gemmi code that builds the backbone of each chain (N, CA, C; Angstrom):
import gemmi

chains = {
    "A": [
        ("MET", (27.275, -71.344, -38.308), (26.803, -70.464, -39.380), (25.643, -69.615, -38.846)),
        ("ASP", (25.675, -68.354, -39.179), (24.559, -67.528, -38.733), (23.492, -67.492, -39.817)),
        ("TYR", (22.544, -66.588, -39.630), (21.403, -66.636, -40.547), (21.734, -66.133, -41.939)),
        ("LEU", (22.834, -65.415, -42.126), (23.227, -64.977, -43.472), (24.150, -65.978, -44.147)),
        ("GLY", (24.381, -67.038, -43.476), (25.224, -68.064, -44.057), (26.700, -67.811, -43.854)),
        ("MET", (27.020, -66.845, -42.998), (28.431, -66.555, -42.763), (28.898, -67.229, -41.487)),
        ("LYS", (30.126, -67.545, -41.470), (30.679, -68.178, -40.281), (30.748, -67.172, -39.142)),
        ("ARG", (30.256, -67.542, -38.028), (30.284, -66.650, -36.882), (31.718, -66.568, -36.328)),
        ("ILE", (32.138, -65.363, -36.087), (33.509, -65.197, -35.590), (33.459, -65.016, -34.090)),
        ("GLU", (34.156, -65.864, -33.410), (34.227, -65.751, -31.952), (35.181, -64.615, -31.580)),
        ("SER", (35.010, -64.126, -30.385), (35.824, -62.981, -29.973), (37.321, -63.300, -30.044)),
        ("THR", (37.708, -64.511, -29.772), (39.138, -64.851, -29.826), (39.651, -64.863, -31.259)),
        ("ASP", (38.740, -65.074, -32.234), (39.179, -65.132, -33.630), (39.522, -63.764, -34.211)),
        ("THR", (39.024, -62.683, -33.579), (39.254, -61.342, -34.162), (40.735, -61.000, -34.202)),
        ("ARG", (41.518, -61.646, -33.391), (42.943, -61.327, -33.370), (43.698, -62.056, -34.470)),
        ("LYS", (43.094, -63.021, -35.062), (43.794, -63.839, -36.054), (44.293, -63.039, -37.259)),
        ("PRO", (43.420, -62.199, -37.864), (43.908, -61.494, -39.069), (45.128, -60.629, -38.763)),
        ("LEU", (45.131, -59.946, -37.625), (46.267, -59.091, -37.282), (47.526, -59.920, -37.043)),
        ("ALA", (47.349, -61.019, -36.351), (48.506, -61.869, -36.079), (49.086, -62.417, -37.378)),
        ("SER", (48.197, -62.836, -38.284), (48.689, -63.374, -39.560), (49.318, -62.274, -40.400)),
        ("LEU", (48.795, -61.048, -40.291), (49.394, -59.920, -41.019), (50.838, -59.691, -40.561)),
        ("ARG", (51.028, -59.790, -39.249), (52.377, -59.610, -38.734), (53.315, -60.676, -39.296)),
        ("GLU", (52.848, -61.879, -39.358), (53.707, -62.974, -39.813), (54.027, -62.869, -41.302)),
        ("ASN", (53.030, -62.429, -42.088), (53.199, -62.457, -43.540), (53.703, -61.138, -44.135)),
        ("SER", (53.604, -60.065, -43.359), (53.883, -58.769, -43.977), (55.384, -58.583, -44.194)),
        ("VAL", (55.691, -57.857, -45.263), (57.073, -57.463, -45.542), (57.125, -55.959, -45.348)),
        ("PRO", (57.850, -55.491, -44.358), (57.826, -54.043, -44.105), (58.486, -53.265, -45.237)),
        ("THR", (57.753, -52.307, -45.800), (58.298, -51.471, -46.873), (58.514, -50.038, -46.390)),
        ("SER", (57.886, -49.651, -45.286), (58.132, -48.336, -44.722), (57.863, -48.427, -43.229)),
        ("PRO", (58.335, -47.437, -42.463), (58.148, -47.527, -41.019), (56.677, -47.623, -40.634)),
        ("TYR", (55.795, -47.031, -41.451), (54.386, -47.007, -41.086), (53.624, -48.260, -41.515)),
        ("ARG", (54.214, -49.043, -42.369), (53.494, -50.237, -42.825), (53.858, -51.470, -42.014)),
        ("ARG", (54.908, -51.361, -41.217), (55.320, -52.513, -40.447), (54.470, -52.585, -39.185)),
        ("LEU", (53.669, -53.583, -39.103), (52.774, -53.718, -37.961), (53.304, -54.802, -37.043)),
        ("ASP", (54.056, -54.374, -36.066), (54.651, -55.315, -35.141), (53.711, -55.433, -33.945)),
        ("ILE", (52.715, -56.249, -34.115), (51.618, -56.248, -33.161), (51.582, -57.573, -32.407)),
        ("SER", (51.512, -57.438, -31.126), (51.267, -58.652, -30.353), (49.758, -58.775, -30.164)),
        ("ALA", (49.338, -59.968, -29.981), (47.902, -60.204, -29.945), (47.213, -59.446, -28.815)),
        ("GLY", (47.913, -59.219, -27.725), (47.267, -58.627, -26.549), (47.085, -57.115, -26.620)),
        ("ASP", (47.918, -56.407, -27.384), (47.833, -54.930, -27.282), (47.698, -54.270, -28.646)),
        ("SER", (46.980, -54.914, -29.556), (46.878, -54.373, -30.913), (46.230, -52.998, -30.935)),
        ("THR", (45.187, -52.775, -30.149), (44.481, -51.493, -30.191), (45.360, -50.364, -29.674)),
        ("SER", (46.011, -50.602, -28.559), (46.858, -49.533, -28.010), (48.053, -49.274, -28.926)),
        ("PHE", (48.538, -50.354, -29.577), (49.653, -50.181, -30.510), (49.236, -49.287, -31.675)),
        ("ILE", (48.072, -49.581, -32.232), (47.606, -48.801, -33.388), (47.375, -47.349, -32.975)),
        ("ASN", (46.780, -47.161, -31.802), (46.553, -45.792, -31.335), (47.880, -45.039, -31.171)),
        ("LYS", (48.875, -45.758, -30.661), (50.181, -45.138, -30.467), (50.805, -44.751, -31.813)),
        ("ARG", (50.669, -45.662, -32.784), (51.225, -45.382, -34.119), (50.509, -44.189, -34.747)),
        ("ILE", (49.206, -44.132, -34.581), (48.444, -42.996, -35.137), (48.914, -41.702, -34.489)),
        ("ALA", (49.112, -41.743, -33.176), (49.588, -40.537, -32.478), (50.958, -40.119, -33.011)),
        ("ASN", (51.825, -41.096, -33.273), (53.160, -40.781, -33.816), (53.051, -40.142, -35.199)),
        ("ILE", (52.181, -40.736, -36.025), (52.000, -40.204, -37.388), (51.456, -38.783, -37.321)),
        ("LYS", (50.492, -38.562, -36.415), (49.939, -37.201, -36.262), (51.044, -36.221, -35.865)),
        ("GLY", (51.913, -36.666, -34.954), (53.017, -35.798, -34.524), (53.948, -35.461, -35.680)),
        ("ASP", (54.277, -36.497, -36.484), (55.167, -36.277, -37.635), (54.527, -35.329, -38.645)),
        ("LEU", (53.238, -35.522, -38.885), (52.530, -34.653, -39.835), (52.507, -33.212, -39.337)),
        ("ALA", (52.262, -33.052, -38.030), (52.231, -31.691, -37.467), (53.578, -31.002, -37.658)),
        ("LYS", (54.674, -31.777, -37.474), (56.012, -31.193, -37.674), (56.204, -30.770, -39.129)),
        ("MET", (55.772, -31.667, -40.057), (55.933, -31.365, -41.491), (55.132, -30.127, -41.867)),
        ("ILE", (53.898, -30.045, -41.363), (53.037, -28.905, -41.698), (53.641, -27.626, -41.144)),
        ("SER", (54.150, -27.680, -39.894), (54.722, -26.463, -39.302), (55.951, -26.003, -40.078)),
        ("THR", (56.687, -26.949, -40.656), (57.861, -26.584, -41.462), (57.438, -25.765, -42.674)),
        ("PHE", (56.319, -26.169, -43.278), (55.853, -25.442, -44.467), (55.162, -24.135, -44.099)),
        ("GLU", (54.439, -24.142, -42.976), (53.649, -22.963, -42.636), (54.469, -21.861, -41.983)),
        ("CYS", (55.565, -22.197, -41.300), (56.310, -21.198, -40.524), (57.761, -21.101, -40.967)),
        ("PRO", (58.024, -20.741, -42.224), (59.404, -20.637, -42.648), (60.020, -19.279, -42.322)),
        ("GLN", (59.241, -18.364, -41.677), (59.708, -16.987, -41.567), (60.943, -16.807, -40.696)),
        ("LYS", (61.229, -17.785, -39.813), (62.392, -17.654, -38.934), (63.671, -17.460, -39.742)),
        ("SER", (63.781, -18.214, -40.841), (65.017, -18.118, -41.591), (64.782, -17.532, -42.981)),
        ("SER", (63.577, -17.020, -43.231), (63.263, -16.637, -44.594), (63.690, -15.199, -44.875)),
        ("PHE", (63.907, -14.926, -46.135), (64.155, -13.557, -46.568), (63.483, -13.392, -47.913)),
        ("SER", (63.292, -12.159, -48.300), (62.726, -11.939, -49.624), (63.470, -10.785, -50.287)),
        ("ILE", (63.494, -10.825, -51.598), (64.129, -9.745, -52.354), (63.019, -8.884, -52.938)),
        ("VAL", (63.048, -7.605, -52.613), (62.052, -6.692, -53.169), (62.781, -5.624, -53.982)),
        ("LYS", (62.040, -4.974, -54.851), (62.619, -3.898, -55.654), (61.981, -2.592, -55.213)),
        ("ILE", (62.801, -1.609, -54.886), (62.203, -0.314, -54.568), (62.203, 0.546, -55.829)),
        ("GLN", (61.049, 1.116, -56.094), (60.835, 1.841, -57.349), (61.242, 3.309, -57.248)),
        ("ARG", (61.164, 3.872, -56.038), (61.528, 5.273, -55.838), (61.989, 5.482, -54.408)),
        ("LEU", (62.655, 6.620, -54.169), (63.096, 6.940, -52.814), (62.068, 7.891, -52.194)),
        ("VAL", (62.456, 8.599, -51.141), (61.478, 9.468, -50.465), (61.164, 10.685, -51.330)),
        ("SER", (62.215, 11.385, -51.766), (61.963, 12.591, -52.562), (62.607, 12.507, -53.945)),
        ("MET", (63.173, 11.370, -54.259), (63.855, 11.189, -55.540), (63.311, 9.969, -56.265)),
        ("ASN", (63.390, 10.040, -57.566), (62.971, 8.883, -58.362), (64.181, 8.096, -58.834)),
        ("LEU", (63.911, 6.874, -59.262), (64.982, 6.005, -59.745), (64.770, 5.714, -61.226)),
        ("THR", (65.876, 5.612, -61.952), (65.758, 5.249, -63.367), (65.399, 3.763, -63.497)),
        ("THR", (66.025, 2.954, -62.642), (65.692, 1.521, -62.562), (65.608, 1.134, -61.089)),
        ("PRO", (64.770, 0.155, -60.750), (64.585, -0.192, -59.341), (65.867, -0.721, -58.703)),
        ("LEU", (65.943, -0.559, -57.395), (67.071, -1.088, -56.617), (66.629, -2.362, -55.892)),
        ("ASP", (67.522, -3.358, -55.886), (67.213, -4.613, -55.191), (67.509, -4.484, -53.705)),
        ("VAL", (66.599, -5.013, -52.908), (66.723, -4.940, -51.450), (66.379, -6.312, -50.859)),
        ("ILE", (67.190, -6.764, -49.911), (66.885, -8.012, -49.204), (66.197, -7.650, -47.889)),
        ("VAL", (65.003, -8.200, -47.715), (64.230, -7.934, -46.496), (64.169, -9.222, -45.683)),
        ("GLU", (64.501, -9.126, -44.405), (64.456, -10.329, -43.564), (64.111, -9.959, -42.131)),
        ("PRO", (63.606, -10.929, -41.364), (63.297, -10.661, -39.965), (64.558, -10.350, -39.185)),
        ("ASP", (64.400, -9.506, -38.157), (65.560, -9.150, -37.324), (65.065, -8.911, -35.897)),
        ("GLY", (65.254, -9.872, -35.045), (64.705, -9.773, -33.695), (63.191, -9.671, -33.769)),
        ("ASP", (62.644, -8.649, -33.124), (61.188, -8.439, -33.187), (60.793, -7.611, -34.399)),
        ("GLY", (61.760, -7.138, -35.159), (61.460, -6.266, -36.292), (61.937, -6.841, -37.608)),
        ("VAL", (62.263, -5.916, -38.515), (62.641, -6.293, -39.881), (63.841, -5.443, -40.287)),
        ("ILE", (64.719, -6.027, -41.099), (65.835, -5.250, -41.646), (65.797, -5.339, -43.167)),
        ("ALA", (66.121, -4.230, -43.827), (66.170, -4.189, -45.294), (67.582, -3.762, -45.689)),
        ("ASN", (68.283, -4.619, -46.393), (69.654, -4.336, -46.825), (69.701, -4.099, -48.327)),
        ("ALA", (70.317, -3.001, -48.735), (70.531, -2.791, -50.172), (71.530, -3.841, -50.657)),
        ("VAL", (71.273, -4.370, -51.853), (72.145, -5.431, -52.377), (73.449, -4.851, -52.914)),
        ("ASP", (73.380, -3.661, -53.522), (74.523, -3.158, -54.287), (75.514, -2.321, -53.491)),
        ("PHE", (75.165, -1.907, -52.289), (76.084, -1.112, -51.469), (75.673, -1.280, -50.005)),
        ("PRO", (76.607, -1.007, -49.065), (76.328, -1.330, -47.656), (75.467, -0.285, -46.945)),
        ("VAL", (74.194, -0.309, -47.216), (73.233, 0.567, -46.543), (72.052, -0.287, -46.114)),
        ("TYR", (71.545, -0.046, -44.914), (70.403, -0.814, -44.433), (69.361, 0.110, -43.796)),
        ("GLY", (68.175, -0.437, -43.652), (67.132, 0.240, -42.880), (66.487, -0.783, -41.970)),
        ("SER", (66.118, -0.360, -40.774), (65.466, -1.307, -39.871), (64.215, -0.659, -39.296)),
        ("GLY", (63.310, -1.504, -38.834), (62.067, -0.970, -38.281), (61.208, -2.069, -37.711)),
        ("ASP", (60.041, -1.650, -37.201), (59.122, -2.623, -36.595), (58.508, -3.536, -37.651)),
        ("ASP", (58.366, -3.004, -38.865), (57.800, -3.820, -39.940), (58.495, -3.486, -41.261)),
        ("VAL", (58.058, -4.142, -42.326), (58.729, -3.978, -43.628), (58.648, -2.532, -44.111)),
        ("ILE", (57.493, -1.903, -43.918), (57.315, -0.523, -44.388), (58.310, 0.408, -43.685)),
        ("ASP", (58.397, 0.283, -42.358), (59.334, 1.122, -41.588), (60.773, 0.903, -42.058)),
        ("ALA", (61.133, -0.366, -42.234), (62.506, -0.690, -42.630), (62.812, -0.116, -44.013)),
        ("LEU", (61.873, -0.228, -44.935), (62.105, 0.302, -46.289), (62.155, 1.829, -46.275)),
        ("GLU", (61.329, 2.457, -45.434), (61.364, 3.925, -45.338), (62.715, 4.407, -44.831)),
        ("MET", (63.222, 3.728, -43.800), (64.540, 4.116, -43.269), (65.623, 3.903, -44.323)),
        ("LEU", (65.520, 2.781, -45.030), (66.510, 2.494, -46.076), (66.480, 3.576, -47.161)),
        ("LYS", (65.285, 3.963, -47.579), (65.162, 4.992, -48.628), (65.776, 6.312, -48.160)),
        ("ARG", (65.485, 6.689, -46.901), (66.055, 7.936, -46.365), (67.579, 7.845, -46.349)),
        ("ASP", (68.094, 6.670, -45.961), (69.543, 6.538, -45.842), (70.223, 6.504, -47.210)),
        ("ILE", (69.544, 5.965, -48.207), (70.123, 5.994, -49.570), (70.198, 7.451, -50.052)),
        ("GLU", (69.161, 8.226, -49.768), (69.188, 9.640, -50.159), (70.300, 10.383, -49.424)),
        ("SER", (70.426, 10.073, -48.142), (71.483, 10.694, -47.334), (72.864, 10.328, -47.892)),
        ("LEU", (73.025, 9.067, -48.252), (74.298, 8.617, -48.841), (74.558, 9.338, -50.157)),
        ("TYR", (73.523, 9.463, -50.969), (73.652, 10.144, -52.264), (74.176, 11.574, -52.052)),
        ("HIS", (73.576, 12.286, -51.087), (74.024, 13.664, -50.815), (75.470, 13.677, -50.318)),
        ("ASP", (75.800, 12.715, -49.433), (77.184, 12.622, -48.937), (78.165, 12.439, -50.100)),
        ("LEU", (77.816, 11.528, -50.998), (78.743, 11.198, -52.092), (78.881, 12.348, -53.087)),
        ("MET", (77.828, 13.134, -53.226), (77.876, 14.232, -54.194), (78.660, 15.444, -53.676)),
        ("GLU", (78.969, 15.446, -52.370), (79.689, 16.605, -51.798), (81.062, 16.790, -52.426)),
        ("ASP", (81.802, 15.680, -52.548), (83.146, 15.771, -53.126), (83.588, 14.371, -53.570)),
        ("ASP", (84.817, 14.293, -54.062), (85.349, 12.998, -54.500), (86.415, 12.461, -53.547)),
        ("ASN", (86.378, 12.929, -52.324), (87.339, 12.466, -51.330), (86.885, 11.102, -50.791)),
        ("LEU", (86.859, 10.135, -51.697), (86.245, 8.841, -51.397), (87.189, 7.706, -51.785)),
        ("ALA", (87.110, 6.618, -51.027), (87.838, 5.405, -51.411), (87.250, 4.877, -52.726)),
        ("SER", (88.035, 4.068, -53.426), (87.629, 3.668, -54.790), (86.266, 2.960, -54.815)),
        ("GLU", (85.977, 2.156, -53.779), (84.686, 1.449, -53.795), (83.513, 2.423, -53.676)),
        ("TRP", (83.741, 3.535, -52.939), (82.670, 4.535, -52.824), (82.539, 5.359, -54.105)),
        ("LEU", (83.645, 5.536, -54.807), (83.537, 6.225, -56.109), (82.676, 5.392, -57.065)),
        ("GLN", (82.822, 4.074, -56.964), (81.981, 3.194, -57.801), (80.507, 3.295, -57.397)),
        ("VAL", (80.275, 3.347, -56.075), (78.879, 3.491, -55.605), (78.314, 4.833, -56.071)),
        ("LYS", (79.161, 5.858, -56.015), (78.718, 7.188, -56.460), (78.286, 7.146, -57.925)),
        ("GLN", (79.122, 6.516, -58.741), (78.788, 6.405, -60.165), (77.495, 5.616, -60.367)),
        ("PHE", (77.378, 4.538, -59.602), (76.183, 3.679, -59.677), (74.925, 4.489, -59.329)),
        ("LEU", (75.006, 5.261, -58.237), (73.823, 6.018, -57.808), (73.521, 7.179, -58.761)),
        ("LYS", (74.569, 7.757, -59.345), (74.333, 8.840, -60.313), (73.524, 8.337, -61.506)),
        ("GLU", (73.807, 7.072, -61.861), (73.071, 6.486, -62.992), (71.651, 6.080, -62.608)),
        ("ARG", (71.441, 5.767, -61.336), (70.138, 5.244, -60.900), (69.179, 6.314, -60.383)),
        ("ILE", (69.742, 7.378, -59.782), (68.877, 8.344, -59.093), (68.648, 9.577, -59.967)),
        ("ILE", (67.385, 9.964, -60.032), (67.053, 11.226, -60.704), (66.851, 12.250, -59.593)),
        ("ALA", (67.829, 13.135, -59.424), (67.728, 14.143, -58.361), (66.607, 15.124, -58.708)),
        ("PRO", (65.975, 15.769, -57.692), (64.840, 16.671, -57.955), (65.157, 17.776, -58.958)),
        ("ASP", (66.379, 18.361, -58.891), (66.696, 19.451, -59.832), (66.805, 18.931, -61.257)),
        ("GLU", (67.340, 17.710, -61.413), (67.420, 17.106, -62.759), (66.019, 16.874, -63.303)),
        ("LYS", (65.104, 16.501, -62.413), (63.730, 16.201, -62.833), (63.061, 17.461, -63.385)),
        ("ARG", (63.329, 18.603, -62.686), (62.704, 19.848, -63.133), (63.213, 20.244, -64.512)),
        ("GLN", (64.533, 19.966, -64.755), (65.093, 20.327, -66.060), (64.427, 19.528, -67.181)),
        ("VAL", (64.094, 18.261, -66.884), (63.432, 17.428, -67.876), (62.023, 17.962, -68.074)),
    ],
    "B": [
        ("MET", (79.181, -14.160, -31.525), (78.530, -12.885, -31.793), (77.958, -12.322, -30.493)),
        ("LYS", (78.241, -11.032, -30.270), (77.872, -10.478, -28.967), (76.886, -9.317, -29.106)),
        ("SER", (76.050, -9.378, -30.130), (75.135, -8.266, -30.359), (74.232, -8.028, -29.164)),
        ("ALA", (73.873, -9.105, -28.450), (72.954, -8.955, -27.326), (73.584, -8.155, -26.189)),
        ("LYS", (74.912, -8.122, -26.159), (75.596, -7.433, -25.063), (75.616, -5.910, -25.246)),
        ("PHE", (75.520, -5.476, -26.502), (75.725, -4.058, -26.780), (74.433, -3.386, -27.230)),
        ("ASP", (74.311, -2.107, -26.870), (73.195, -1.332, -27.416), (73.762, -0.260, -28.350)),
        ("THR", (72.867, 0.522, -28.937), (73.302, 1.501, -29.943), (74.296, 2.509, -29.355)),
        ("HIS", (74.109, 2.866, -28.079), (75.004, 3.864, -27.473), (76.427, 3.325, -27.314)),
        ("ASP", (76.539, 2.025, -27.014), (77.878, 1.418, -26.916), (78.603, 1.544, -28.256)),
        ("ILE", (77.862, 1.266, -29.325), (78.486, 1.281, -30.658), (78.850, 2.714, -31.058)),
        ("ILE", (77.950, 3.658, -30.766), (78.248, 5.060, -31.080), (79.482, 5.528, -30.296)),
        ("ARG", (79.547, 5.138, -29.028), (80.667, 5.560, -28.178), (81.999, 5.073, -28.761)),
        ("VAL", (82.020, 3.799, -29.162), (83.266, 3.246, -29.720), (83.608, 3.930, -31.045)),
        ("CYS", (82.595, 4.135, -31.884), (82.854, 4.783, -33.181), (83.417, 6.188, -32.989)),
        ("LYS", (82.849, 6.914, -32.018), (83.308, 8.289, -31.784), (84.697, 8.304, -31.147)),
        ("ASN", (84.838, 7.554, -30.060), (86.067, 7.651, -29.267), (87.253, 6.931, -29.913)),
        ("LYS", (86.975, 5.776, -30.493), (88.099, 5.004, -31.018), (88.393, 5.315, -32.483)),
        ("LEU", (87.324, 5.437, -33.266), (87.544, 5.603, -34.712), (87.422, 7.064, -35.166)),
        ("ASP", (87.146, 7.951, -34.228), (87.017, 9.392, -34.538), (85.940, 9.663, -35.599)),
        ("ILE", (84.895, 8.905, -35.560), (83.789, 9.129, -36.510), (82.901, 10.238, -35.952)),
        ("THR", (82.599, 11.199, -36.796), (81.678, 12.266, -36.396), (80.305, 11.944, -36.988)),
        ("PHE", (79.314, 11.889, -36.128), (77.969, 11.532, -36.610), (77.175, 12.784, -36.930)),
        ("ARG", (76.456, 12.680, -38.031), (75.567, 13.773, -38.406), (74.164, 13.415, -37.926)),
        ("ASP", (73.531, 14.347, -37.281), (72.195, 14.061, -36.741), (71.136, 14.130, -37.827)),
        ("GLY", (70.243, 13.239, -37.737), (69.099, 13.199, -38.637), (68.155, 12.192, -38.032)),
        ("LYS", (67.316, 11.595, -38.835), (66.455, 10.541, -38.283), (67.299, 9.337, -37.898)),
        ("GLU", (68.391, 9.128, -38.656), (69.379, 8.131, -38.261), (70.697, 8.877, -38.090)),
        ("GLN", (71.645, 8.215, -37.463), (72.954, 8.839, -37.287), (73.934, 8.182, -38.236)),
        ("ASN", (74.501, 9.002, -39.129), (75.476, 8.502, -40.102), (76.825, 9.128, -39.839)),
        ("GLY", (77.864, 8.350, -40.046), (79.195, 8.920, -39.914), (80.187, 8.178, -40.802)),
        ("TRP", (81.214, 8.923, -41.216), (82.245, 8.348, -42.088), (83.503, 8.071, -41.284)),
        ("PHE", (84.120, 6.929, -41.565), (85.460, 6.676, -41.047), (86.445, 7.106, -42.128)),
        ("LEU", (87.396, 7.965, -41.738), (88.381, 8.452, -42.697), (89.683, 7.672, -42.535)),
        ("LEU", (90.146, 7.109, -43.625), (91.434, 6.426, -43.629), (92.410, 7.299, -44.404)),
        ("GLN", (93.370, 7.846, -43.708), (94.342, 8.789, -44.303), (93.618, 9.919, -45.040)),
        ("GLY", (92.575, 10.408, -44.397), (91.848, 11.560, -44.930), (90.831, 11.244, -46.008)),
        ("VAL", (90.714, 9.977, -46.357), (89.764, 9.593, -47.423), (88.595, 8.823, -46.801)),
        ("LYS", (87.385, 9.110, -47.274), (86.208, 8.425, -46.733), (86.254, 6.945, -47.120)),
        ("LYS", (86.359, 6.094, -46.104), (86.568, 4.671, -46.363), (85.345, 3.821, -45.995)),
        ("ALA", (84.694, 4.161, -44.876), (83.542, 3.357, -44.432), (82.497, 4.288, -43.832)),
        ("ARG", (81.254, 3.918, -44.040), (80.146, 4.751, -43.542), (79.224, 3.876, -42.718)),
        ("ILE", (78.978, 4.285, -41.489), (78.113, 3.487, -40.614), (76.833, 4.254, -40.287)),
        ("THR", (75.752, 3.515, -40.220), (74.452, 4.076, -39.837), (74.018, 3.416, -38.540)),
        ("ILE", (73.610, 4.232, -37.583), (73.131, 3.691, -36.299), (71.764, 4.309, -36.002)),
        ("PRO", (70.763, 3.468, -35.781), (69.429, 4.013, -35.496), (69.456, 4.859, -34.229)),
        ("LYS", (68.556, 5.835, -34.159), (68.520, 6.720, -32.985), (67.923, 6.024, -31.782)),
        ("GLY", (68.279, 6.516, -30.609), (67.721, 5.986, -29.361), (68.573, 4.868, -28.818)),
        ("ARG", (68.565, 4.737, -27.497), (69.317, 3.641, -26.895), (68.448, 2.394, -26.942)),
        ("LYS", (68.896, 1.416, -27.679), (68.156, 0.155, -27.746), (69.104, -0.990, -28.080)),
        ("PRO", (68.722, -2.192, -27.711), (69.566, -3.340, -28.063), (69.647, -3.482, -29.582)),
        ("VAL", (70.748, -4.006, -30.045), (70.939, -4.144, -31.497), (70.620, -5.579, -31.899)),
        ("PRO", (69.588, -5.780, -32.723), (69.284, -7.146, -33.165), (70.406, -7.717, -34.026)),
        ("LEU", (70.388, -9.018, -34.124), (71.469, -9.762, -34.779), (71.797, -9.275, -36.189)),
        ("ASN", (70.783, -9.155, -37.042), (71.057, -8.802, -38.436), (71.484, -7.338, -38.582)),
        ("THR", (70.969, -6.471, -37.708), (71.416, -5.077, -37.719), (72.891, -5.011, -37.331)),
        ("TYR", (73.245, -5.814, -36.346), (74.642, -5.887, -35.897), (75.544, -6.339, -37.047)),
        ("LYS", (75.076, -7.355, -37.789), (75.848, -7.839, -38.948), (75.997, -6.738, -39.998)),
        ("SER", (74.911, -5.993, -40.213), (74.952, -4.933, -41.231), (75.920, -3.832, -40.829)),
        ("MET", (75.939, -3.506, -39.529), (76.889, -2.487, -39.060), (78.331, -2.964, -39.256)),
        ("ALA", (78.577, -4.236, -38.959), (79.906, -4.805, -39.166), (80.283, -4.706, -40.644)),
        ("ARG", (79.331, -5.049, -41.512), (79.573, -4.985, -42.964), (79.903, -3.548, -43.376)),
        ("GLN", (79.195, -2.575, -42.791), (79.450, -1.182, -43.149), (80.862, -0.752, -42.748)),
        ("LEU", (81.364, -1.313, -41.657), (82.726, -0.960, -41.236), (83.763, -1.911, -41.838)),
        ("LEU", (83.346, -2.694, -42.817), (84.236, -3.612, -43.555), (84.832, -4.679, -42.641)),
        ("LEU", (84.062, -5.092, -41.654), (84.552, -6.074, -40.698), (83.673, -7.320, -40.701)),
        ("SER", (84.275, -8.447, -40.275), (83.465, -9.620, -39.983), (82.794, -9.378, -38.627)),
        ("VAL", (81.830, -10.204, -38.304), (81.127, -10.028, -37.030), (82.085, -10.218, -35.852)),
        ("ASP", (82.982, -11.184, -35.964), (83.943, -11.414, -34.878), (84.869, -10.201, -34.699)),
        ("GLU", (85.306, -9.640, -35.818), (86.172, -8.457, -35.732), (85.409, -7.275, -35.135)),
        ("PHE", (84.132, -7.170, -35.493), (83.301, -6.084, -34.947), (83.133, -6.265, -33.432)),
        ("ASP", (82.924, -7.506, -33.002), (82.864, -7.808, -31.558), (84.116, -7.268, -30.862)),
        ("GLU", (85.261, -7.588, -31.465), (86.527, -7.197, -30.842), (86.706, -5.677, -30.843)),
        ("LEU", (86.218, -5.048, -31.906), (86.306, -3.583, -31.965), (85.480, -2.965, -30.840)),
        ("ILE", (84.265, -3.458, -30.660), (83.380, -2.880, -29.629), (83.911, -3.208, -28.230)),
        ("GLU", (84.506, -4.371, -28.093), (85.034, -4.764, -26.781), (86.392, -4.130, -26.482)),
        ("CYS", (86.863, -3.313, -27.417), (88.102, -2.563, -27.221), (89.365, -3.403, -27.316)),
        ("THR", (89.284, -4.612, -27.846), (90.521, -5.377, -28.015), (91.196, -5.035, -29.342)),
        ("VAL", (90.462, -4.384, -30.239), (91.062, -3.913, -31.496), (91.273, -2.407, -31.392)),
        ("THR", (92.490, -1.972, -31.588), (92.801, -0.539, -31.515), (92.475, 0.133, -32.849)),
        ("LYS", (92.518, 1.452, -32.857), (92.269, 2.176, -34.102), (93.318, 1.803, -35.153)),
        ("ARG", (94.559, 1.683, -34.700), (95.635, 1.339, -35.624), (95.386, -0.046, -36.250)),
        ("ALA", (94.975, -0.989, -35.407), (94.697, -2.340, -35.910), (93.518, -2.306, -36.883)),
        ("TYR", (92.525, -1.494, -36.561), (91.371, -1.366, -37.462), (91.810, -0.775, -38.807)),
        ("GLU", (92.638, 0.243, -38.745), (93.125, 0.868, -39.988), (93.864, -0.146, -40.853)),
        ("GLN", (94.667, -0.973, -40.193), (95.406, -1.996, -40.952), (94.444, -2.993, -41.591)),
        ("LEU", (93.426, -3.371, -40.822), (92.436, -4.326, -41.362), (91.738, -3.768, -42.600)),
        ("VAL", (91.229, -2.536, -42.473), (90.396, -2.018, -43.568), (91.217, -1.500, -44.738)),
        ("SER", (92.492, -1.188, -44.508), (93.290, -0.692, -45.629), (93.498, -1.786, -46.682)),
        ("GLU", (93.376, -3.046, -46.238), (93.542, -4.156, -47.187), (92.222, -4.527, -47.863)),
        ("ARG", (91.139, -3.879, -47.484), (89.822, -4.284, -48.020), (89.251, -3.245, -48.970)),
    ],
}
model = gemmi.Model(1)
for chain_id, residues in chains.items():
    chain = gemmi.Chain(chain_id)
    for i, (resn, *xyz) in enumerate(residues, 1):
        res = gemmi.Residue()
        res.name, res.seqid = resn, gemmi.SeqId(i, " ")
        for name, pos in zip(("N", "CA", "C"), xyz):
            atom = gemmi.Atom()
            atom.name, atom.element = name, gemmi.Element(name[0])
            atom.pos, atom.b_iso = gemmi.Position(*pos), 0.0
            res.add_atom(atom)
        chain.add_residue(res)
    model.add_chain(chain)
structure = gemmi.Structure()
structure.add_model(model)
structure.setup_entities()
C-alpha cells in the first residue's frame, strides 16, 4: 500500500487489465475488438489508430471531393442577345480539364475552361440553332418540335421591340 | 470509347468527307446532316485542333444520333455513309 492507501501496481501488473479485456470482451464492431497480446499492446493500439485515421481520411475525401463524378443542373435565364420567356435547364459537369454544359431539352452543348465559358458557348449555340431553325421547315420531325419549343421560349430582338 | 485517339480535326474531316456536312464558320463550327434532303442531325465542333474530352465526345455522338461505340466506328471509317443513313433513319 502506498501513502494514499492504494495498492501499488507493479510494472508487470499493467498488462492485466488489457489481457482481461481481451478475454471478456464481446466484439461488436471491428474497432472494438481488441485482440491484444500482452507483449505488443502499445504497437497494436498505434497500428489500429493509424488504420482508423486512414479510414477516416478516405471517408472525408469522399465527401470533400465529389467533383470527379458530380454534375449540377443550372437554369439559364437569358441568351447572349435574346431573352427567354422561361429559363432553360442545363446540365453542367466536368469534362477533362474543362467543363461541358448540355441543354436538357435538345442536343446542344457548350464547352470551355470553366462554367462561364461553357455556358457562354452554349448560349451562342442555342441562338445559332434558333436562327438555323427559323430559316425554313426543311427539318426532321424532332427538329420541328425543337423549333416549336424554342419559339415558345425565346423572345427574338425584333419581337422585343414590338412589345 | 476512343475519344483520346481523335482530335477536332479528325471529326470535322469525317463529317465533311463521309457525311457531306457543310460547316458554317463562327465561334464554333456547326453543320447539318441531311437525310434525303431533310435536316436530320446537327453537330457542333469547337474551333481549333485539340483533343476531344470524354463528355464532349459523348455530346457529339448524341448530336449525330449515335451511341459512343457507333460514333467510334464512324470516325474510324468502319461505318459507311449508307450504314449511317440506315442507322439514323430509324431514330
